[in-house]
N, C-alpha and C positions, 0 to 999 in steps of 0.2 A: 854276334846271332844267326851266321849263317849263310846272308841272303846275297851277300854281294857278288854280283856279275863277274865271272872270270872273263879274263880278255880272252882275245880271238886267241893269241901264242899257247895261252895256259889252256885252254880248251880245246886249241890241235895238241896239244901235248898229252894231256890228258884220252884223248881217243887213243892218241900210240902208243902210251899206256896200253890197255882194251886192244885192241889189235893184237899186238904181240904178244897178251900174258897169256901163260902156260900153266901149268899145273906145278912149276917147279919152284922152289920157296921163294928163291933170288928175285922173279919175276916180280910174283905176288907180293913181295917183300918191298919191292923198289913201288908198282901202283898203292901200294897202300899208304907210304910215307906221302909220295905226291899228295896222296890225297889227305893226307893230317898239316900238313906243311898250308895246303890253299883251303883248310875249313873255313878256313873264310868265306868260302864260295859253297859250303856242304850242299845249301835246299841245288845249286846247279847239278852241282857234280853227281847228285844221289840221282838226280833225275837221267844225264847222261847214262851213270850204270844203271839203273834199272832199263832204260833203252837199249842197252847192247844186251840184257840179257834176256830182252822178249823178241830178239830180230829172230825170225822164221826161219831164216837161211845158214843161223849158226849151229855149228855142230855142236851134241849134246858136252864133247868132249871141253870144250870152249867154252859153255856155258858153267859149267862145273867151275873151271876157275876162276871165272866173276863171278859164281857164288861163295868162294873160299876169300877173293879181294874182298865181297862185302862185309865179309866175317870176320873179317880178321880187322875192315871197318870199326864197323860194329863191335869190337873185343876193345877198341882204344876209344870207344867212347867219355869213357871216364879219365881221358890223358889230360894234362896239365895244359893241352894244347887248346890256344882259343877256339869257342865255337866247335869244337872233334863230338862235345854233346847234342848240338843237330844230327846231325847224322842218323841218328838212333829215331828219332819222331820221324824223319823224313823217308827215310827205308820201309818204319815198322806200315807206313799206311798203306806200301805197295806188298808185302810179303804176298799178299792172298795172291793177288794177282801174280805175282810171281811163281808162285809152288804151282797154281793152278798151270800154267804157261807150262812149268815142267814137265807135269804131268800129260797133259798133248805131246811135249817132244819127247819126252822117254819112250811115248809107244810108237815115235818113230822110230827108234834105236833097233835095227835089224840084227846084231849078233847079240845069243842073248848074253853072250859072257861080256859084251860091254853095256846089253843092261843092267845088269845084275852090278856091275862096277858104279855102273853111276848111281844106282839108285844105294848101293854103300856108302856112297860120296855124300850125297844129298843126304841120307839116313843120319849119318856120322856128324854133318855140321847139324843138326836138330838137334842131337845129344849134346854136343859142347855148347849149343845157346840155355841146353836145361843146365846143366853146370855149372855155366857161366853165370844163370840166373840172368838172364838179358831180357826175358819177357816170362810173362807166367805161364805156367803148366799151360789154360785152356787154350790161349795163343799158340804156342806150341803145337800141342793136338793136333789146333784146325788148320795148321798149317802141313802137318805129320798127314791127316787127314785131304790134303786137298792135292799132294802129290801121288797120294798110294792110289787113293781111290778110282776106282775105273770110272770113266767121267760118264761111262752111258748108266751107271746106278746111279748118277746123282739125281734127284728130280729136280726135273726142271721147275723155280720158283714160279714163272708164271701160270702155270696148269695143277699147282696144287691141289685147286679145286677139284678138277676130276679126277681125284684118287682117292 
């Protein structure tokens, strides 16, 4: 069911994969294989991946590489690997926060070219998820809105009465 704890050694290996992750297919594939091979610990692995995606000090390019890893894991949740399916629900509940965080991080990117490349890659991931039918379209639209909408335009839910 994906709820087994990782050993300290396995957690260290996962964290090493995440630290060294780059946008190359080989790097992402190696990390994805590790995650699928350890799917009995899917819940803990998902927590570590989510945490790594939302570190403030992480460069946007690294965040995108980690999002690509998350995407590859999601794509393989229907694999024959025991407990691989547990990743989907573990990630799904965190994705709105991840995409809001990405919106904040994206606004800090200084270069217009780097900003556009980041936007294109994140939107491409969402389009892939739509094609793969991993999530319902409404959920994907919400993630896209969380990422693309400038945060200053999103009303504060606590102050809706004053609008």
